[in-house]
C-alpha positions, 0 to 999 in steps of 0.5 A: 500545459501537461507539465504544469498540470502534472506538477499541480497534481503532484502537489495536490497528491502529496498534500492529500497523501501526507494528510491522509497518512496522519489521519489514518493514524487517528482513524486506527487509534479510534477503531482500535479503541472501539474494538477494545471498548475504549474512547480513543483520542478525544482531548486535542480539538473537537473529537480529538481531530487535532491529535495528529497535529499535536503528535507531529509537534511533540515529535519535532520537539523531541531530541534526536539521538544517534548511537555513537557507533552508528553509520550516521549518514545512512542512519540519517537517510534511511527513513527519508528513503522509506518515505520517498519510496512510499510516495513514488508508488502512487505516481502511476495510479489513475485517480479518475479518467484522465487524472493521473501523474504519469501513465507509462506503458509499463505502469504495473511493472513500475509499481512492482519495482518501486514497492520491491525496493521499499525493503532497502530503507528498513534494511539500511536503518537496521544495519546502520544503527549498529544494534543487534535488535535493529539488525534482526528486524531489518533482516526479518523484513528483507526475508519477509518481503522477498518471500511474498513478492514472488506470489504477488508478482505471479498474481500480477501476471494474471492481471496482465493476462486478464487485461490483455484479454478484455482490453481492446488495445496493445498497451495492456500494462498501463494502469489505466488500461487495467482499469478500463478492462474491468468496465464490464466486470471487476477483476475481483470476480474474475480472479478471486483467489488472486485477489485474496493472495495479493491482499494478504501479500500486501499485509506482509509487504507493508509489515502490518499485523499479523505479519509485523515480524520486522518490529515485534516488540516482544522479541526485538524491542522495536525492530529496525527502528529501535535506535531512532527517535524524534522525526526520524522515528516518525518518518518510519511510521509515516512510511508505514501508513503511506504504504498502507494507503498506496497498497489499498490504492493498488488493490483498488486499481487492480481488482476493484475497478479503480475509479469505475463506479458500481453500475457504471452503465446506469450513470452513463445512461443518466449523462452523469459521467460527463465533464467535472461531475464525472471526474468527481464521481470517479474520484469519490468511487476511487477514494471510497474503495481505497479507504474501505481497504485501509479500514480492513488493514486496521481492522485486521491488525486489532483482530488477529494475533501475530504469526510466529516467524516460521509460520510467516515463512511457511505461509509464503513459500509452502502455500501462497507460492504454489497456489499462486502458480496453480491459479495462474495456470488455471486462469491462463487455461480458461482465457485460452479456451475462451479465446479459441 
Protein backbone atom coordinates (compact mmCIF):
# COMPACT_ATOMS: atom_id res chain seq x y z
CA UNK A 1 0.00 0.00 0.00
CA UNK A 2 2.85 2.37 0.83
CA UNK A 3 4.50 1.64 -2.53
CA UNK A 4 1.23 2.26 -4.39
CA UNK A 5 0.70 5.54 -2.52
CA UNK A 6 4.28 6.61 -3.28
CA UNK A 7 3.90 5.83 -6.99
CA UNK A 8 0.63 7.78 -7.17
CA UNK A 9 2.25 10.69 -5.35
CA UNK A 10 5.26 10.58 -7.71
CA UNK A 11 2.91 10.77 -10.70
CA UNK A 12 0.97 13.68 -9.20
CA UNK A 13 4.18 15.48 -8.20
CA UNK A 14 5.64 15.09 -11.72
CA UNK A 15 2.46 16.40 -13.35
CA UNK A 16 2.22 19.35 -10.95
CA UNK A 17 5.92 20.20 -11.23
CA UNK A 18 6.05 20.08 -15.03
CA UNK A 19 2.84 22.08 -15.32
CA UNK A 20 4.05 24.58 -12.71
CA UNK A 21 7.37 24.97 -14.55
CA UNK A 22 5.54 25.74 -17.81
CA UNK A 23 3.30 28.31 -16.17
CA UNK A 24 6.17 29.81 -14.21
CA UNK A 25 7.56 30.83 -17.61
CA UNK A 26 4.19 32.44 -18.35
CA UNK A 27 4.19 34.14 -14.94
CA UNK A 28 7.71 35.44 -15.51
CA UNK A 29 6.75 36.93 -18.86
CA UNK A 30 3.70 38.59 -17.28
CA UNK A 31 5.63 39.96 -14.29
CA UNK A 32 8.41 41.17 -16.61
CA UNK A 33 5.82 42.92 -18.75
CA UNK A 34 4.28 44.64 -15.72
CA UNK A 35 7.69 45.83 -14.51
CA UNK A 36 8.53 47.15 -17.99
CA UNK A 37 5.02 48.58 -18.52
CA UNK A 38 4.14 46.17 -21.31
CA UNK A 39 1.23 43.77 -21.85
CA UNK A 40 2.98 40.40 -22.02
CA UNK A 41 1.59 37.26 -23.71
CA UNK A 42 -2.12 37.73 -24.41
CA UNK A 43 -2.80 36.18 -27.82
CA UNK A 44 -3.02 32.40 -27.31
CA UNK A 45 -6.09 31.48 -25.28
CA UNK A 46 -7.88 33.65 -22.69
CA UNK A 47 -5.38 36.06 -21.09
CA UNK A 48 -2.64 34.22 -22.97
CA UNK A 49 -2.95 31.16 -20.68
CA UNK A 50 -2.34 28.72 -23.54
CA UNK A 51 0.97 30.39 -24.47
CA UNK A 52 3.08 27.69 -22.69
CA UNK A 53 1.33 24.99 -24.75
CA UNK A 54 1.97 26.94 -27.96
CA UNK A 55 5.65 27.32 -27.02
CA UNK A 56 6.00 23.56 -26.41
CA UNK A 57 4.40 22.73 -29.78
CA UNK A 58 6.65 25.26 -31.54
CA UNK A 59 9.79 23.79 -29.96
CA UNK A 60 8.71 20.21 -30.79
CA UNK A 61 8.37 21.17 -34.46
CA UNK A 62 11.75 22.91 -34.68
CA UNK A 63 14.71 21.16 -36.27
CA UNK A 64 17.17 19.54 -33.86
CA UNK A 65 20.63 20.68 -34.96
CA UNK A 66 23.72 18.89 -33.60
CA UNK A 67 27.22 20.24 -34.39
CA UNK A 68 29.27 17.89 -36.59
CA UNK A 69 32.19 17.67 -34.15
CA UNK A 70 30.11 17.42 -30.99
CA UNK A 71 30.14 14.35 -28.77
CA UNK A 72 26.67 13.31 -29.86
CA UNK A 73 25.93 10.87 -27.03
CA UNK A 74 26.75 13.31 -24.22
CA UNK A 75 25.21 16.18 -26.20
CA UNK A 76 21.98 14.16 -26.26
CA UNK A 77 21.92 13.10 -22.60
CA UNK A 78 23.12 16.35 -20.93
CA UNK A 79 19.73 18.15 -21.01
CA UNK A 80 17.99 14.98 -19.79
CA UNK A 81 20.43 14.81 -16.87
CA UNK A 82 19.65 18.41 -15.92
CA UNK A 83 15.90 17.76 -15.87
CA UNK A 84 16.25 14.45 -13.98
CA UNK A 85 18.35 16.07 -11.25
CA UNK A 86 15.92 18.98 -10.96
CA UNK A 87 13.03 16.54 -10.49
CA UNK A 88 14.88 14.29 -8.02
CA UNK A 89 15.48 16.95 -5.38
CA UNK A 90 11.76 17.28 -4.65
CA UNK A 91 11.51 13.64 -3.52
CA UNK A 92 12.30 14.24 0.18
CA UNK A 93 10.35 17.48 0.64
CA UNK A 94 7.15 17.03 2.71
CA UNK A 95 4.11 18.75 1.17
CA UNK A 96 1.87 18.20 4.22
CA UNK A 97 1.90 16.08 7.37
CA UNK A 98 2.38 12.50 6.15
CA UNK A 99 2.35 13.55 2.48
CA UNK A 100 5.80 12.99 0.95
CA UNK A 101 7.46 10.75 -1.61
CA UNK A 102 10.29 9.64 0.69
CA UNK A 103 11.14 10.53 4.29
CA UNK A 104 14.72 9.33 4.61
CA UNK A 105 16.78 9.84 7.78
CA UNK A 106 19.28 12.06 5.97
CA UNK A 107 16.82 14.00 3.82
CA UNK A 108 18.68 17.29 4.08
CA UNK A 109 21.93 15.60 3.02
CA UNK A 110 20.14 14.00 0.06
CA UNK A 111 18.89 17.42 -1.02
CA UNK A 112 22.37 18.94 -0.85
CA UNK A 113 23.89 15.99 -2.72
CA UNK A 114 21.33 16.08 -5.54
CA UNK A 115 21.46 19.84 -6.01
CA UNK A 116 25.28 19.80 -6.04
CA UNK A 117 25.45 17.41 -9.02
CA UNK A 118 23.19 19.66 -11.11
CA UNK A 119 26.38 21.27 -12.40
CA UNK A 120 27.22 18.11 -14.37
CA UNK A 121 24.40 18.60 -16.85
CA UNK A 122 25.55 22.14 -17.60
CA UNK A 123 29.26 21.31 -17.71
CA UNK A 124 28.78 18.26 -19.93
CA UNK A 125 26.54 20.19 -22.31
CA UNK A 126 29.19 22.91 -22.67
CA UNK A 127 32.02 20.42 -23.21
CA UNK A 128 30.16 18.07 -25.57
CA UNK A 129 29.09 20.92 -27.88
CA UNK A 130 32.71 21.51 -28.96
CA UNK A 131 32.14 25.27 -28.84
CA UNK A 132 34.29 27.81 -27.03
CA UNK A 133 31.24 29.82 -25.93
CA UNK A 134 29.40 26.79 -24.59
CA UNK A 135 32.53 25.52 -22.84
CA UNK A 136 33.13 28.87 -21.13
CA UNK A 137 29.52 28.88 -19.93
CA UNK A 138 29.91 25.39 -18.49
CA UNK A 139 33.18 26.27 -16.73
CA UNK A 140 31.69 29.46 -15.29
CA UNK A 141 28.75 27.50 -13.95
CA UNK A 142 31.04 24.92 -12.33
CA UNK A 143 33.09 27.56 -10.50
CA UNK A 144 29.96 29.48 -9.53
CA UNK A 145 28.11 26.50 -8.04
CA UNK A 146 31.14 25.21 -6.14
CA UNK A 147 31.75 28.69 -4.68
CA UNK A 148 28.24 29.11 -3.34
CA UNK A 149 27.67 25.50 -2.23
CA UNK A 150 30.16 26.01 0.61
CA UNK A 151 28.18 28.84 2.17
CA UNK A 152 24.92 27.02 1.53
CA UNK A 153 26.22 23.84 3.19
CA UNK A 154 27.45 25.74 6.25
CA UNK A 155 24.03 27.38 6.56
CA UNK A 156 22.39 23.95 6.45
CA UNK A 157 24.60 22.86 9.37
CA UNK A 158 22.99 25.69 11.35
CA UNK A 159 19.53 24.33 10.44
CA UNK A 160 20.58 20.88 11.67
CA UNK A 161 21.72 22.39 14.98
CA UNK A 162 18.39 24.19 15.38
CA UNK A 163 16.43 21.03 14.59
CA UNK A 164 18.49 19.00 17.06
CA UNK A 165 17.75 21.63 19.71
CA UNK A 166 14.01 22.17 19.17
CA UNK A 167 12.94 18.72 17.94
CA UNK A 168 12.34 16.01 20.54
CA UNK A 169 13.75 13.09 18.58
CA UNK A 170 16.89 11.49 17.19
CA UNK A 171 16.06 11.75 13.49
CA UNK A 172 16.83 15.46 13.30
CA UNK A 173 18.15 15.31 9.71
CA UNK A 174 14.78 14.34 8.26
CA UNK A 175 13.00 17.06 6.34
CA UNK A 176 9.81 16.32 8.30
CA UNK A 177 11.74 16.76 11.55
CA UNK A 178 13.06 20.12 10.34
CA UNK A 179 9.49 21.24 9.72
CA UNK A 180 8.18 19.98 13.05
CA UNK A 181 11.01 21.74 14.91
CA UNK A 182 9.60 25.06 13.63
CA UNK A 183 6.16 24.58 15.20
CA UNK A 184 6.75 27.26 17.83
CA UNK A 185 8.92 29.61 15.72
CA UNK A 186 10.10 29.48 12.11
CA UNK A 187 13.82 29.26 11.41
CA UNK A 188 13.75 32.52 9.46
CA UNK A 189 13.34 34.27 12.83
CA UNK A 190 15.85 32.05 14.64
CA UNK A 191 18.50 32.37 11.94
CA UNK A 192 17.73 35.39 9.71
CA UNK A 193 21.33 35.76 8.45
CA UNK A 194 21.34 32.10 7.44
CA UNK A 195 18.06 32.65 5.59
CA UNK A 196 19.50 35.57 3.61
CA UNK A 197 22.72 33.69 2.78
CA UNK A 198 20.86 30.53 1.73
CA UNK A 199 18.40 32.47 -0.42
CA UNK A 200 21.10 34.42 -2.26
CA UNK A 201 23.11 31.20 -2.73
CA UNK A 202 19.97 29.61 -4.20
CA UNK A 203 19.97 32.36 -6.86
CA UNK A 204 23.56 31.46 -7.73
CA UNK A 205 22.88 27.70 -7.66
CA UNK A 206 19.98 28.03 -10.08
CA UNK A 207 21.89 30.37 -12.42
CA UNK A 208 19.28 33.06 -12.01
CA UNK A 209 19.92 36.78 -12.38
CA UNK A 210 21.82 38.62 -11.05
CA UNK A 211 24.05 35.51 -11.02
CA UNK A 212 23.30 34.15 -14.52
CA UNK A 213 26.92 34.38 -15.64
CA UNK A 214 26.81 30.86 -17.14
CA UNK A 215 24.55 32.15 -19.93
CA UNK A 216 25.58 35.79 -20.25
CA UNK A 217 24.25 36.60 -23.71
CA UNK A 218 26.39 39.73 -24.11
CA UNK A 219 29.61 37.77 -23.59
CA UNK A 220 28.94 34.12 -24.43
CA UNK A 221 26.23 34.27 -27.14
CA UNK A 222 24.04 32.03 -24.99
CA UNK A 223 26.45 30.16 -22.75
CA UNK A 224 26.34 26.41 -22.22
CA UNK A 225 23.24 25.93 -24.41
CA UNK A 226 24.54 27.89 -27.42
CA UNK A 227 24.66 24.79 -29.64
CA UNK A 228 21.28 23.40 -28.58
CA UNK A 229 17.97 23.73 -30.38
CA UNK A 230 14.45 22.28 -30.44
CA UNK A 231 13.35 20.32 -27.34
CA UNK A 232 16.92 19.87 -26.05
CA UNK A 233 17.14 23.64 -25.68
CA UNK A 234 13.69 23.64 -24.05
CA UNK A 235 14.80 21.00 -21.55
CA UNK A 236 17.49 23.32 -20.20
CA UNK A 237 14.86 26.01 -19.73
CA UNK A 238 12.61 23.45 -18.08
CA UNK A 239 15.43 22.42 -15.74
CA UNK A 240 16.07 26.06 -14.79
CA UNK A 241 12.46 26.67 -13.82
CA UNK A 242 12.19 23.31 -12.06
CA UNK A 243 15.32 24.23 -10.08
CA UNK A 244 13.75 27.57 -9.20
CA UNK A 245 10.59 25.86 -7.90
CA UNK A 246 12.61 23.22 -6.05
CA UNK A 247 14.88 25.86 -4.47
CA UNK A 248 11.80 27.78 -3.32
CA UNK A 249 10.33 24.59 -1.83
CA UNK A 250 13.61 23.86 0.00
CA UNK A 251 13.79 27.40 1.42
CA UNK A 252 10.16 27.06 2.51
CA UNK A 253 10.93 23.77 4.27
CA UNK A 254 14.13 24.89 5.97
CA UNK A 255 13.21 28.43 6.99
CA UNK A 256 9.51 29.20 6.56
CA UNK A 257 7.96 26.32 8.49
CA UNK A 258 7.29 24.11 5.48
CA UNK A 259 3.64 23.08 5.49
CA UNK A 260 2.98 24.63 8.92
CA UNK A 261 0.41 27.40 8.90
CA UNK A 262 0.94 30.81 10.48
CA UNK A 263 -0.82 30.75 13.86
CA UNK A 264 -0.91 26.95 13.71
CA UNK A 265 -2.17 26.75 17.30
CA UNK A 266 -5.34 28.70 16.41
CA UNK A 267 -6.26 26.30 13.62
CA UNK A 268 -5.59 23.32 15.89
CA UNK A 269 -7.82 24.79 18.62
CA UNK A 270 -10.61 25.16 16.05
CA UNK A 271 -10.21 21.50 15.11
CA UNK A 272 -9.43 22.35 11.48
CA UNK A 273 -6.14 20.44 11.33
CA UNK A 274 -7.75 17.00 11.48
CA UNK A 275 -8.24 14.71 8.49
CA UNK A 276 -8.49 15.86 4.89
CA UNK A 277 -9.17 19.50 5.81
CA UNK A 278 -5.88 19.67 7.72
CA UNK A 279 -3.96 18.20 4.76
CA UNK A 280 -5.59 20.69 2.36
CA UNK A 281 -4.74 23.64 4.64
CA UNK A 282 -1.13 22.46 5.04
CA UNK A 283 -0.74 21.84 1.31
CA UNK A 284 -2.17 25.30 0.58
CA UNK A 285 0.25 26.87 3.08
CA UNK A 286 3.22 25.07 1.53
CA UNK A 287 2.27 26.03 -2.03
CA UNK A 288 1.58 29.66 -1.08
CA UNK A 289 5.01 30.07 0.54
CA UNK A 290 6.74 28.30 -2.35
CA UNK A 291 5.14 30.39 -5.09
CA UNK A 292 5.72 33.59 -3.11
CA UNK A 293 9.44 32.75 -3.25
CA UNK A 294 9.14 31.93 -6.96
CA UNK A 295 7.72 35.43 -7.43
CA UNK A 296 10.75 36.84 -5.57
CA UNK A 297 13.06 34.94 -7.97
CA UNK A 298 11.22 36.51 -10.92
CA UNK A 299 11.06 39.96 -9.34
CA UNK A 300 14.80 40.03 -8.64
CA UNK A 301 15.67 38.97 -12.18
CA UNK A 302 13.87 41.92 -13.72
CA UNK A 303 15.00 44.43 -11.10
CA UNK A 304 18.74 43.97 -10.49
CA UNK A 305 21.51 44.16 -13.10
CA UNK A 306 23.85 41.23 -13.62
CA UNK A 307 27.08 41.15 -11.60
CA UNK A 308 30.43 40.94 -13.31
CA UNK A 309 32.15 37.56 -12.97
CA UNK A 310 34.85 38.83 -10.61
CA UNK A 311 32.13 40.38 -8.41
CA UNK A 312 30.25 37.08 -8.39
CA UNK A 313 33.29 35.15 -7.13
CA UNK A 314 34.25 37.89 -4.69
CA UNK A 315 30.81 37.86 -3.05
CA UNK A 316 30.94 34.08 -2.67
CA UNK A 317 34.45 33.72 -1.27
CA UNK A 318 35.23 37.04 0.43
CA UNK A 319 31.86 37.79 2.02
CA UNK A 320 29.43 34.88 2.14
CA UNK A 321 31.88 32.18 3.23
CA UNK A 322 33.33 34.02 6.29
CA UNK A 323 29.91 35.44 7.24
CA UNK A 324 28.31 31.98 7.09
CA UNK A 325 31.11 30.52 9.27
CA UNK A 326 30.80 33.34 11.85
CA UNK A 327 27.00 33.01 11.81
CA UNK A 328 27.27 29.26 12.46
CA UNK A 329 29.68 29.79 15.36
CA UNK A 330 27.46 32.46 16.94
CA UNK A 331 24.37 30.27 16.50
CA UNK A 332 26.14 27.26 18.01
CA UNK A 333 27.28 29.40 20.97
CA UNK A 334 23.75 30.67 21.61
CA UNK A 335 22.28 27.16 21.45
CA UNK A 336 24.99 25.84 23.78
CA UNK A 337 24.21 28.62 26.26
CA UNK A 338 20.46 27.91 26.09
CA UNK A 339 20.97 24.19 26.67
CA UNK A 340 23.10 24.60 29.79
